[in-house]
N, C-alpha and C positions, 0 to 999 in steps of 0.2 A: 567451529563446524564439525559436528559429529556423523559418522555412518557405521550403524550396526553398533553403538556404544562406544566407538573408538574416535578420538579426535584426529580428524586428517588435515584441518586447517586451524592453526591457532594464532590469534593476535596480529592477522595481516591486513595492514591498511594498503589500500591501491588507490593511487590519484592520478586518473587518466583523463587527459585534458584534450578538448577538441583542437582539431588542427594539426594533429600530430599522431604517431603510430606508437602505442605502447604495447611492450610484450611481457609475457608471464613466461618465466624459463625455470629450469630445474630438471635433477635427474629423474628417472622414471619411478613413478610412486611417490612424487614429492608434494602433490596436491595442486597442481596446475589446473586439469580439467575440473576438480572439484572446486576450485575458487571461481573458475570462468562460469560454471553451471550455476553457482549460489548468485553471482552477479546477473545471471540471466533468470534469476527467479524460479530456478528447476530444482535446487536442493534448499532445503532450511538453512537458516543461518541465524547466529547471533549479532546484533549490531545493526548498522545502517548502510544500505545502498542508495546512494543518491545521484540523481541526473539531473542537470540543470536546476539545482535547489529542490527538487522533490524527491521524496522518499518513494522510492518504488514500490514498497510493501504496502502503500496506501492505495495503489492503483489497481483497475481490474485486469484481468488478464490481457483483454483488447488493448486497453489504454498502455499497458506495458509493452505490448508487441509493436505499438505505432511508435514507440521511443527507441527500444533495443531489439536488434536482431541478432539471433544466436545461429552460428553455424557449428554442429557437433562434428566430432571426429568421424563418426561413420553414421549412415542413415539406414533406417529399417523399411524405407518405402520401397515397396515391391510393385505396387499396381501399376498397370499397363497403361499410364498415363503418358501424353506426349511432353516434350521438353516444355513447351508453352504453357501447358497445363499445370505442370510442377511449379514454374516460375510465379504462375498466376496464384497459387497457394499463398504467395507472400503477400497478396492484397488483401486477404480474407478479413485482417482486423479493421481494415479501413472501408470495407463494403457496407452500405446500409440494410443490406439483407442478403439472404442466401442467394447465390447465383445472380445479384444484382451489379455485375461488372459495368463500370461507367468507362467513358472515353480516357479520363483520367488514368484509369487503372490500365487500360491497354498502352497507353503512352508510357507508363512506368515499367509495365512489362517489357515493351520494345526497347526501352532504353537499357533496361538490365541485361537482355540479351545482347545489346549492341556493345556495352562496355566489356562484357565478359568474352565477347568475340564467338559467340555460339548461336548467333542468329541464324545460321544455315542449319542447325541441328533443331530448330523450332518445332518440327513435325515428326521428328523422330520419337520413337518410344523410349521413354527414360531408362527402363530395366535392361536394355539392349545395347545401351552405351558403355563404354569402357569406364574403368573406375576413375580416371582422370577427367574423363569428360562429365561424369555423374556430379565430380566435385564442383567443376565449374557451374553446373546446373543449379546446385545448391547455394553457391555464392550469389549467382544471380537471383535466386529466390529471396536470399537477404536483402540483397539491393533494392528489389522491388517494393519490399514494406515501406520504403521510404523512411525508416528509421534513421536518426543521425547518430547513433551509437551501434557499432558494429563489433560483436565478440564472436572470433573465428578461432575455431580450435583445430590448429595444425593445418591452416588452408592449403598449403603447397603438399600436402601428402597426395601421392599416386600421380602428382603432376610432372610431365617431362620438363626438361630445363627452359625450353622457350615459354611455355605456359607459366612455369613458375616465376620467370622473370617477368613476363606480361602482367601476372597477378600483382607482384610487387609494385610496378608501375602503376597500375590501377589504384592499389591502396594508398600509394603516396599521392596520387592525383586527388583520391577522394580526402584524404588529410587535408590537403591544401585547399579543398572547399569549405572545409570547416568539421567534417565529420571527425568523431572520436572512434578511432580504430584501436582494438585490443586484440592482441594475437597471443595464443600460446603457441610457442616454436621450439623446436629441439636444437635447431642447427645454430651454434653460437656466433658462426659467421654472418648469418641472415640478420640475427639480432643486431650485430654491430653495424651492419650496412644500412639498416632500413628502419631502427627503432630510435626514436628519440629519448625514451626513458623506458626503463626495464626493472623488474622485480624478480629478485632470484630466490626462489624457495628450495628448501630442503627439509625432509621430513615434516611438511607443513608448516616451516616457520621461515620467516623472512632472513636471509643471509645478507643481502644488499639490495639497494635500490637507487634508482638514478640513471644518469647516461651510461649506457653500457660499454662506452669507450673509455670512461673514467679510470683512473688507476685503482681507486678502491673497488670498483665494481670488477675490473679483470682480475684483480687479486683474489677476491672472494669466489669468482667462478673458477680459476684456477684450483683452489683449494677444495671446491665442492665437488669438482669434476674429475680431479687428479690429473689435469692437464696443465700445457704450458702454452704462453702465447708464442706465436713463431718468432724467431730472433730478427732484430732490425726494426721492431714495431710494425712489422707488417701484418696485414689482417688475416687472421687463422689462427687456430690452434693445433697441436699434436700432442699425442699421449706422452706421457714420461717414459713410459716403457720404450717407445720408439726412440726417444732422445738417448737414452742409456745403450740402446742398440746401435745407435748411429744411423737409424733409418728415418723416414718421413721426411718432410719436405726440406730441402738445405736452408 
């Protein structure tokens, strides 16, 4: 994959299975978001992106949207739409015509609002919400599509601790229901806690893949980030500088 004539992701293979959470991790500028956007069909790429045995490049935009939902890091949405109206945008690819919303659409919207715990915000104006609340609305919009594959770029960004934990619980619940959930994450602790598999990128190339708690993956992460796993095999990392200074977690 090239941007501006420069290769940003090269030779990356990602096998994300339904029924589990997969993570894409790596330092800033490693190609995580570019890879996720390519999987969503938003960036040109070489090779194939398959979903359920179907090459997604052969589908129309609407057909692809019914299979794969994408949540970006940030949204340019500024229109004074209500939360319900924003979530309803997720049903666009499934509607038979413009504004032809059905009872099934309404049910999907209500369920998405309920599962993200924002039903009480349904009539609020989206631009007037906090950044964390807007994030939950966009996640609800992705759920409302009914797509079985969810591609989420840093979904816990701007969320407080309670909502972040609730979101991971929701994503784990969706995975158990058979969804394929692919997350770009920065926090290695979150990756180890919640992802069944992960791909570690650096400079657009794969450094490791597999279970993030596997010894080989941890070793590659330590090398890539310049950090060390906390002593005693406890969950978490600290910088090597803090180890040299005798600071950080005991």
